FISERO-227327 format. One record per atom (N, C-alpha, C): x, z negated, y negated; residue in three letters. Coordinates in steps of 0.1 Angstrom, whole numbers, padded with zeros to 4 digits, always signed. Layout:
<nodes>
XZYALA...
</nodes>
This chain:
<nodes>
+0759+0346-0262MET+0752+0333-0260MET+0756+0328-0246MET+0758+0315-0245ASP+0762+0309-0232ASP+0750+0311-0222ASP+0754+0311-0209SER+0744+0312-0199SER+0734+0300-0200SER+0722+0302-0196ILE+0712+0292-0197ILE+0710+0287-0182ILE+0713+0274-0180TYR+0712+0268-0167TYR+0698+0262-0165TYR+0689+0270-0161LEU+0675+0266-0159LEU+0669+0274-0148LEU+0663+0268-0139ASN+0657+0275-0128ASN+0643+0270-0125ASN+0633+0278-0125VAL+0619+0274-0122VAL+0614+0281-0110VAL+0609+0273-0100LYS+0603+0279-0088LYS+0589+0273-0086LYS+0579+0281-0086LYS+0565+0276-0084LYS+0564+0271-0070LYS+0559+0258-0068ALA+0557+0252-0055ALA+0543+0255-0050ALA+0533+0253-0059GLN+0519+0255-0056GLN+0511+0257-0068GLN+0499+0263-0066GLU+0490+0264-0077GLU+0476+0263-0071GLU+0467+0257-0078ALA+0453+0254-0073ALA+0443+0252-0084ALA+0430+0254-0081GLY+0420+0251-0090GLY+0413+0263-0097GLY+0417+0275-0095TYR+0412+0286-0102TYR+0397+0288-0099TYR+0393+0288-0086LYS+0379+0291-0082LYS+0370+0279-0086LYS+0374+0266-0084PRO+0366+0255-0089PRO+0364+0256-0104PRO+0375+0260-0111ALA+0374+0261-0126ALA+0363+0271-0130ALA+0363+0282-0123LEU+0353+0293-0126LEU+0339+0288-0123LEU+0337+0281-0112ILE+0324+0275-0108ILE+0319+0266-0119ILE+0328+0257-0124GLY+0325+0248-0134GLY+0321+0256-0147GLY+0328+0266-0150LEU+0325+0275-0162LEU+0312+0281-0160LEU+0308+0285-0148ALA+0295+0292-0145ALA+0284+0282-0148ALA+0286+0269-0144HIS+0276+0259-0146HIS+0273+0258-0161HIS+0284+0258-0169ASN+0283+0256-0183ASN+0276+0268-0190ASN+0278+0280-0184LYS+0272+0292-0190LYS+0260+0296-0183LYS+0256+0289-0172LYS+0245+0292-0164LYS+0245+0307-0160LYS+0256+0311-0154GLN+0258+0324-0149GLN+0264+0324-0135GLN+0265+0335-0129CYS+0270+0337-0115CYS+0285+0335-0116CYS+0291+0326-0107PRO+0306+0324-0107PRO+0314+0337-0105PRO+0308+0347-0099ASP+0315+0360-0096ASP+0318+0367-0110ASP+0311+0364-0120LYS+0313+0371-0133LYS+0322+0363-0142LYS+0326+0351-0138MET+0333+0342-0147MET+0348+0346-0150MET+0354+0355-0142SER+0368+0358-0144SER+0369+0365-0158SER+0360+0374-0161VAL+0360+0381-0174VAL+0357+0371-0185VAL+0348+0362-0183VAL+0344+0352-0193VAL+0356+0343-0196VAL+0363+0339-0185ALA+0375+0330-0186ALA+0386+0336-0195ALA+0388+0349-0193GLN+0398+0356-0201GLN+0395+0356-0216GLN+0382+0357-0219LYS+0377+0357-0232LYS+0378+0344-0239LYS+0376+0333-0231LEU+0377+0319-0236LEU+0390+0313-0236LEU+0400+0318-0228ALA+0412+0312-0226ALA+0420+0308-0238ALA+0419+0316-0249ASP+0427+0313-0261ASP+0418+0307-0272ASP+0406+0302-0268LYS+0398+0295-0278LYS+0398+0280-0276LYS+0405+0273-0284ASP+0407+0259-0283ASP+0394+0252-0289ASP+0395+0239-0290GLY+0383+0232-0295GLY+0372+0229-0285GLY+0376+0230-0272GLY+0367+0227-0262GLY+0362+0239-0254GLY+0363+0251-0260HIS+0359+0263-0253HIS+0367+0267-0241HIS+0379+0263-0240ASN+0388+0266-0229ASN+0392+0254-0220ASN+0383+0244-0220LYS+0387+0232-0213LYS+0387+0234-0198LYS+0381+0246-0193PHE+0382+0249-0179PHE+0397+0251-0174PHE+0406+0253-0184LEU+0420+0254-0181LEU+0426+0241-0175LEU+0419+0230-0179GLU+0424+0217-0174GLU+0422+0216-0159GLU+0413+0224-0153SER+0411+0223-0138SER+0420+0232-0130SER+0428+0240-0137ILE+0438+0248-0129ILE+0451+0241-0130ILE+0457+0238-0119VAL+0469+0230-0119VAL+0481+0238-0112VAL+0493+0236-0117VAL+0504+0242-0111VAL+0515+0232-0109VAL+0523+0233-0098TRP+0534+0225-0095TRP+0547+0233-0096TRP+0556+0230-0105LEU+0568+0237-0107LEU+0580+0229-0104LEU+0589+0235-0096ASP+0602+0228-0092ASP+0612+0233-0102ASP+0616+0225-0111VAL+0625+0229-0122VAL+0638+0222-0122VAL+0649+0229-0123ARG+0662+0224-0124ARG+0668+0227-0138ARG+0672+0217-0145GLY+0677+0219-0158GLY+0685+0207-0163GLY+0692+0209-0174PRO+0701+0198-0180PRO+0693+0187-0186PRO+0699+0176-0187ARG+0692+0164-0193ARG+0687+0166-0206ARG+0693+0173-0215TYR+0688+0175-0228TYR+0675+0184-0228TYR+0673+0192-0218PHE+0661+0199-0217PHE+0650+0190-0213PHE+0653+0181-0203TRP+0643+0171-0199TRP+0639+0161-0209TRP+0648+0158-0218GLN+0644+0149-0229GLN+0633+0155-0238GLN+0634+0168-0240GLU+0624+0175-0248GLU+0611+0177-0240GLU+0613+0179-0227ALA+0601+0182-0218ALA+0592+0169-0217ALA+0598+0157-0219ASP+0591+0145-0218ASP+0581+0143-0229ASP+0582+0152-0239THR+0572+0151-0250THR+0558+0154-0245THR+0557+0163-0235PHE+0544+0167-0230PHE+0540+0157-0220PHE+0531+0147-0224ARG+0527+0136-0216ARG+0516+0139-0207ARG+0508+0150-0209LEU+0497+0153-0201LEU+0502+0161-0189LEU+0511+0155-0182SER+0517+0161-0170SER+0524+0150-0162SER+0528+0153-0150THR+0536+0143-0142THR+0548+0150-0137THR+0559+0141-0135LYS+0571+0146-0130LYS+0577+0137-0120LYS+0582+0142-0109GLN+0590+0135-0099GLN+0604+0140-0099GLN+0614+0132-0101SER+0627+0137-0103SER+0637+0131-0092SER+0648+0137-0092GLU+0660+0132-0084GLU+0664+0118-0090GLU+0668+0109-0082SER+0672+0096-0087SER+0687+0097-0090SER+0691+0093-0102THR+0705+0093-0106THR+0713+0085-0096THR+0708+0073-0093MET+0716+0065-0084MET+0716+0070-0070MET+0705+0073-0064HIS+0704+0076-0050HIS+0708+0091-0047HIS+0707+0100-0056THR+0710+0114-0054THR+0724+0117-0058THR+0727+0116-0072LEU+0740+0119-0077LEU+0751+0110-0072LEU+0749+0097-0073THR+0759+0088-0069THR+0763+0088-0054THR+0753+0089-0046GLN+0756+0090-0031GLN+0764+0103-0028GLN+0760+0114-0034GLU+0767+0126-0032GLU+0781+0125-0037GLU+0783+0119-0049LEU+0796+0118-0055LEU+0805+0109-0046LEU+0799+0098-0041LEU+0807+0089-0033LEU+0811+0095-0020LEU+0804+0106-0016SER+0807+0112-0003SER+0819+0121-0003SER+0824+0125-0016ILE+0835+0134-0017ILE+0848+0126-0019ILE+0859+0133-0017ASP+0873+0127-0020ASP+0876+0130-0034ASP+0875+0120-0042ILE+0877+0121-0057ILE+0891+0126-0061ILE+0900+0125-0051HIS+0914+0130-0054HIS+0916+0144-0049HIS+0906+0150-0043ASP+0906+0164-0038ASP+0901+0173-0050ASP+0910+0180-0056GLU+0907+0188-0067GLU+0896+0199-0064GLU+0897+0205-0053LYS+0887+0215-0049LYS+0873+0209-0047LYS+0872+0197-0041ALA+0860+0190-0039ALA+0854+0186-0052ALA+0862+0181-0062VAL+0858+0177-0075VAL+0852+0189-0083VAL+0859+0200-0082GLN+0855+0212-0089GLN+0842+0217-0084GLN+0840+0217-0071LYS+0827+0221-0065LYS+0816+0212-0069LYS+0819+0199-0069PHE+0808+0190-0073PHE+0804+0192-0087PHE+0814+0194-0096LEU+0811+0197-0110LEU+0803+0210-0112LEU+0806+0220-0104LYS+0799+0233-0105LYS+0785+0231-0100LYS+0782+0223-0090ASP+0769+0222-0084ASP+0760+0213-0092ASP+0766+0204-0100ASN+0758+0193-0107ASN+0758+0193-0122ASN+0767+0201-0128PHE+0768+0201-0143PHE+0769+0215-0149PHE+0765+0216-0161GLU+0768+0229-0168GLU+0783+0230-0170GLU+0788+0242-0171PRO+0802+0244-0173PRO+0807+0236-0186PRO+0819+0230-0185GLU+0825+0223-0196GLU+0817+0211-0201GLU+0807+0207-0194SER+0799+0195-0199SER+0804+0182-0193SER+0812+0183-0183CYS+0818+0171-0176CYS+0832+0174-0172CYS+0841+0166-0176SER+0855+0168-0172SER+0858+0161-0159SER+0868+0164-0152PRO+0872+0157-0140PRO+0875+0142-0143PRO+0880+0139-0155GLU+0883+0125-0159GLU+0869+0118-0160GLU+0860+0124-0167THR+0847+0117-0168THR+0840+0115-0155THR+0842+0125-0146LEU+0836+0124-0133LEU+0842+0112-0125LEU+0855+0110-0127ARG+0862+0099-0121ARG+0856+0085-0126ARG+0854+0085-0139TRP+0847+0073-0145TRP+0834+0070-0138TRP+0826+0081-0137ILE+0813+0079-0131ILE+0814+0075-0116ILE+0825+0080-0110TYR+0827+0077-0096TYR+0830+0062-0094TYR+0839+0057-0103GLU+0843+0043-0102GLU+0831+0034-0105GLU+0822+0038-0115ALA+0810+0030-0117ALA+0801+0030-0105ALA+0799+0042-0099ALA+0791+0043-0087ALA+0796+0035-0076ALA+0809+0035-0074LYS+0816+0027-0064LYS+0814+0013-0066LYS+0813+0008-0078ALA+0810-0006-0081ALA+0795-0009-0082ALA+0787+0001-0079ASN+0773+0000-0079ASN+0767-0005-0092ASN+0774+0001-0103ASP+0770-0003-0117ASP+0762+0009-0122ASP+0749+0008-0120LEU+0740+0019-0124LEU+0740+0021-0139LEU+0741+0011-0147ILE+0741+0012-0162ILE+0753+0020-0166ILE+0764+0017-0161ALA+0777+0024-0164ALA+0776+0038-0160ALA+0770+0041-0149VAL+0768+0055-0145VAL+0760+0063-0155VAL+0748+0057-0159LYS+0739+0063-0169LYS+0746+0065-0182LYS+0754+0055-0186LYS+0761+0056-0199LYS+0771+0068-0200LYS+0777+0070-0188ARG+0787+0080-0188ARG+0783+0094-0184ARG+0770+0095-0180LEU+0765+0108-0175LEU+0763+0117-0187LEU+0769+0129-0187PRO+0768+0139-0198PRO+0754+0145-0198PRO+0751+0150-0210GLU+0738+0157-0212GLU+0737+0170-0204GLU+0749+0175-0200GLY+0749+0187-0191GLY+0746+0185-0177GLY+0743+0173-0173PHE+0740+0170-0159PHE+0727+0177-0155PHE+0727+0184-0144LEU+0715+0192-0140LEU+0707+0184-0130LEU+0694+0182-0134GLN+0685+0174-0126GLN+0673+0182-0122GLN+0668+0181-0110THR+0657+0188-0105THR+0645+0179-0105THR+0634+0184-0111ARG+0621+0176-0111ARG+0610+0185-0107ARG+0600+0179-0100MET+0587+0186-0097MET+0578+0183-0108MET+0574+0193-0116TRP+0566+0191-0128TRP+0552+0197-0125TRP+0543+0188-0126CYS+0529+0191-0123CYS+0521+0191-0136CYS+0514+0202-0139MET+0506+0202-0152MET+0494+0212-0150MET+0485+0211-0159SER+0473+0220-0159SER+0477+0232-0167SER+0469+0242-0166TYR+0471+0254-0174TYR+0469+0251-0189TYR+0461+0241-0192LYS+0459+0237-0206LYS+0472+0231-0212LYS+0478+0223-0205THR+0491+0217-0209THR+0501+0228-0210THR+0502+0237-0200LEU+0511+0248-0201LEU+0509+0257-0213LEU+0496+0259-0216ARG+0493+0267-0228ARG+0499+0261-0240ARG+0497+0248-0242ASN+0503+0241-0253ASN+0518+0242-0253ASN+0525+0241-0242ILE+0539+0242-0241ILE+0543+0256-0246ILE+0536+0266-0241ILE+0540+0280-0245ILE+0538+0282-0260ILE+0527+0277-0266LEU+0525+0279-0280LEU+0535+0271-0289LEU+0539+0260-0284GLN+0548+0252-0292GLN+0562+0256-0290GLN+0566+0261-0278ARG+0580+0263-0275ARG+0585+0277-0274ARG+0576+0287-0275ARG+0581+0300-0272ARG+0590+0306-0283ARG+0590+0299-0295THR+0599+0303-0306THR+0609+0292-0309THR+0610+0282-0299HIS+0619+0271-0302HIS+0634+0275-0302HIS+0642+0268-0310ARG+0656+0272-0311ARG+0664+0269-0298ARG+0659+0260-0290LEU+0666+0257-0277LEU+0662+0269-0267LEU+0671+0278-0263PRO+0667+0289-0256PRO+0661+0286-0242PRO+0664+0274-0237HIS+0659+0270-0224HIS+0643+0271-0223HIS+0637+0269-0234TRP+0622+0269-0234TRP+0617+0284-0232TRP+0623+0293-0239LYS+0619+0307-0237LYS+0622+0311-0222LYS+0633+0306-0216GLU+0636+0310-0203GLU+0626+0303-0193GLU+0622+0290-0196PHE+0612+0283-0188PHE+0599+0291-0188PHE+0595+0295-0200ILE+0582+0302-0201ILE+0582+0315-0194ILE+0593+0323-0195ARG+0595+0336-0189ARG+0594+0334-0174ARG+0602+0325-0168GLN+0602+0323-0154GLN+0588+0319-0148GLN+0582+0310-0156THR+0569+0304-0152THR+0558+0315-0151THR+0557+0322-0162LEU+0547+0333-0163LEU+0548+0343-0152LEU+0561+0346-0148GLU+0563+0356-0138GLU+0558+0352-0124GLU+0556+0339-0122GLN+0552+0334-0109GLN+0538+0329-0108GLN+0531+0328-0119LEU+0517+0323-0119LEU+0507+0333-0113LEU+0497+0328-0107ASP+0486+0336-0102ASP+0477+0342-0113ASP+0476+0335-0124HIS+0467+0340-0135HIS+0473+0339-0149HIS+0484+0346-0151PRO+0491+0346-0164PRO+0482+0352-0175PRO+0472+0359-0171GLU+0463+0365-0181GLU+0455+0354-0189GLU+0455+0342-0184LEU+0448+0331-0191LEU+0457+0324-0200LEU+0469+0328-0201LEU+0479+0321-0210LEU+0485+0330-0220LEU+0490+0324-0231PRO+0497+0332-0241PRO+0510+0338-0235PRO+0515+0349-0241GLY+0528+0354-0236GLY+0540+0349-0244GLY+0551+0356-0243LEU+0563+0352-0250LEU+0565+0358-0264LEU+0554+0362-0270SER+0554+0368-0283SER+0561+0359-0293SER+0569+0365-0301ALA+0576+0357-0312ALA+0567+0354-0323ALA+0554+0359-0323ARG+0545+0357-0334ARG+0542+0342-0335ARG+0542+0337-0347VAL+0539+0323-0349VAL+0526+0323-0358VAL+0516+0316-0353ASP+0504+0314-0361ASP+0499+0300-0361ASP+0487+0297-0365LYS+0482+0284-0366LYS+0481+0278-0352LYS+0478+0286-0342LYS+0476+0281-0328LYS+0490+0275-0323LYS+0501+0281-0328ASP+0514+0276-0324ASP+0517+0262-0328ASP+0508+0256-0336ASN+0511+0242-0341ASN+0501+0232-0334ASN+0494+0237-0324CYS+0484+0227-0318CYS+0492+0216-0311CYS+0487+0204-0311PRO+0494+0193-0304PRO+0494+0194-0289PRO+0504+0187-0283ALA+0504+0187-0268ALA+0493+0179-0263ALA
</nodes>
């Protein structure tokens, strides 16, 4: 299998303690005892695990355009991304397009292997030079690597895991693996089990 060009780095995580306090209010119990209760309720949908909405994580993710097209399905989250015009084109215009080494380095840093030829890059370069944003976007290959700050709650992340852990696009399994390894409370989320059940079909 080809290498998967996806990198996830947790930037920040917050809300665990407030989520437990809120859960304690609901159960009329001491917040100190809520960590055990939270683990019992985490996989119970239908309103029982809504405390997961209060736990938020920010993930700095770098992946190809075709991954981000699928990621945009999950609307209960926010993303801040690199600008195609201001990031890619400015960097591209700063290199000597006739310098083969500079071109190859640019391709290696910004695209999956074999997803963008030097000729295609030159077309993008000419469009950028003409300040033609539409032409740049038309010619940009799906293998273009874009970095986005992806902010979501544990509840949204739970839905992503349940829906995508057996997805045929391997980037999802890699996204889940890297994310779970970095979270403060992975015990509140499903794992990478290949088992598919009714919960795996819950909507985002």
